[in-house]
N, C-alpha and C positions, 0 to 999 in steps of 0.2 A: 781548231788545236785545243781540248780539253781532254783529262783523264784526270786521276788521283795518284796519292801516294799517302803511306800512312806516316802518321807523324804520332811520336809517343811523349806521353806529359814526364815520363824520366826525363827529359832532356831537360827540363828545367832545374831537376837534381845534379845534373852532369857536372862535369868540370868545361866543357863548352860554352853551359851559360855561365860561367863566371869570366870566361876571356872577354875581351873587347869583344863589340859588336860585330867588326867585318869576320871572326872568325865564324860564328854561326852562320854569318850570310853568305860566306862562302860554301859551309858544310850544305846550308839547306839548295845554292844553288847546283851542287854537285849531286844532291839527291835528284833532283829534278832533269837534270841531265842526261843521266845515265840509262844506257839500253835497255829497253826492257824486252827484247829478245837478241839473239845472237846476228850478229852481221860481218860483211868484209868490208875493208876501203882499202881502195888502192894506194899503194907507195908510189913513190917518186923515182925507183929504183924497179919499177915496173911489177914486183911480186903484191901479195896481196895480205892484209894484216887483219887478223879474226878478232873482233870489237865480240867481248861476249854479254850477256846477260848480267848487270849491275857494273858495265864498264863505260869510260866514256874516254876518246880522245879527244886530246884537246893541247894548248901550249898556256905557259903559264902568262903571257901577255893577254891573251882571249878570257881568259877568268878575270882579271885585273878587268879589261873593258865591260865586260858582261856584268858583275858586281857594283858598276858605279853607279854612280845617283846624281841628282838635282841640289844644291843647297842654293835653295833662292831660284835665281837663272842661273847660275852657273854649274856647269858637269864637274863632276870629281872623280876622279879613280885613283883606285889607291895602285903604290908603288909594286912594281912586277916582284922587287924584294920583300915588301911586306906577304905578296901571294904564296911566295916560295917559300918564307917563314909557316905561314898557316900550316901549308900541306905538310912538310916536316912533322910540323905539331901533330894533325891529325894522322899521322902516319904513326910517331910516337905513342899516340894512344892507342893505337891498335883499330882505327876506325876507317882505313885505307890502306893501300901498297900504292908505289909508285914504279912503274916502269918508264925508264928514258930513254928505251933505246941504244942501238950501239953504232957506230961507224958510219954511213950512210943512211940509213934509218934514225933521224932524230926526231923523237917526238916525245910526248907526255902521256903516258897511258894509266890511267886512274880507275881503280879497284875499291869498291864500297864493299868493306869486307862485311860479311854475315847479312848481304842484302836479300837474299830469297827470305832468311829469317825474319829481317823488318819487314816486309814486304808479304807474305804469305799472306791469302786471305783469311785464314782458318784463325791465324793469331789474334790477340786483342790489341785493339789499338782505341784512338779516340774515335768516336763516331757522332754523327747529329743524328738525333732520332725526331721523326713525324708525329702528326698527332696521334697517329693511332698507335705508336710506340714503336714502330719497327723500324731499325735502324738504318742510314743511309751514309758511306761514306763520304769523307766531306773532300768536294770536287776542287780542285786546283788546275790553274792552265798552266801544262807543262809542255816539253817538247820531247818526245817520246823517242827522238833519236831512230827512226824506224821508217823505210821506205813504204809509199804505198804499194800494196799488192798489187792492183791493175797496173802502175805505173814500170813494175818489176817485169811484169810478163810483156809489157809492150817495148822495153828497150832491151834490144838484144847486144848492144855492148856500151859499156860504160863511158861515159862524158871525160874526156881527158882535163880534170881540172885537180887542184892541189886542195891538201887539207884547209890552207890558210882561205881559200877561195868560197870553200865550203863554210868558213868558219865566219866572213864578211856577209856573205849570205844570210846566215844563222842572226849574226848583228843588225843588220838591217830589217828585217823581220821582228827580232826584238825589240826595235826601236818605234817602229811601226806601231805594233802592240800597246805599247807604253802611251800614244795619242789617241789610238782608236783598239781598245779591248774585242772587237769582234770582226778585225782584219781576219778573211778568208785565209787559211795554209796555202801555200802555195808551193808549187813544186821546186825543192830546195835545189836540186840538181841542176834545174836549167838555170835557176838563180846563181849558182855558182859557178856555171860554166861563163855566164856574162862576164861575174866578176873575173875571170881567167882572162877573156877576151880583152878586159881595160887593162889588165897590166900586160899582157903581151903583143897586144896591136896598139893600144892606146898611149903603152910606155905608163903609164900610172904606177905611182909606187903604192905599196900595201898603207903607209903613211898616208899618202894624200888621198886613196880611197875613204879609209877611215875616218878621216880629218872632215870631209865634203860631206860625207853621208851622216855624221854626226849633226853637222850643222844646217844639213836640209831638215832633218825633223824637228830640229831647232825652232827654224826659221816658220811664223806663222803661215806664210805665202805655199811657201817649198813645199813643207808637210804633206802638203794636202795633193801636190804633183808628184813627188818623186814617190813611189809607191813600187818599185819595180828598180831592178839593177839596169835594164836596160834603158829607161829614163832617165836612171843617175846618169848612164855612160853618155846618153845621146845631151845631156845639158850642162855636163861636167865643165867645160870653158866658161860657159855661162855663171855658173855655179861659184868658180873662184873669182872671176870677176865682182860677182857681188859679196863676197867676202870680202875681198881687198877693199872695196868700196867701203864696208861698214869697218873695216879694223882702220882706215881713214880718219874716220869717223867718231870712233872709240876708242883711237889709241892709247888713251887713259884707263881705261877700265879692261882692255881685252890683255891677258896676261900670256905669250906664246910660251908652250912650254917643248923647248929644242926642235920646233917645226915650225919651218918658212914657208908659204907658200909663192914668195916673190921669186924663187929662182925659176 
């Protein structure tokens, strides 16, 4: 999963560079995540939402999870209220626009304003140069948020997963990439459907799925074994037992953040 976006040196002189680091981290994450072509996403009410180039359908909670980081051995995530405040600031700066949906169609659709202008291949930006003087754009790992064309032709109907299932599928892949940057890009639709099965058939909550998923990718043994949602689903009960055992051994070191697996 490789590709590139353009970053400009002018950001060093912009207001966002003077803000706390999380502001720029969220801004960069949004630039990596937006669609690079128009697409459609099925909604809960059976309709489809058009997601255009330069837009990303997400949630405040998912952004908070995605811009989290390790401090030593401890995983840290910003408070969703902090993310909301950052999004409002970006909107006031004219960098993004927000559409939160109405009625039964609740979502957070983020549009990066002037995206085509920023990413125009003919515009000037930061480049690296080869020995012979020819410029090449700096490659970074990004999520293009677009389906594989071959898979689109093969799939005559969409899998009935929800947006949260797709976000969980992306989160698992992101965590795997942190452990191994050479991970092969999966079929995210298939992964999202497996996440749906965990919710609907196995009666796992989103909080449980995300907690166990993150724990498995931090554990030295399980991070080499849980490499897909199907493996996560198969080993879910055993993973919960291991988490409880670890908590018993390290009660004083582990701080629960409003989530209890003992229920």
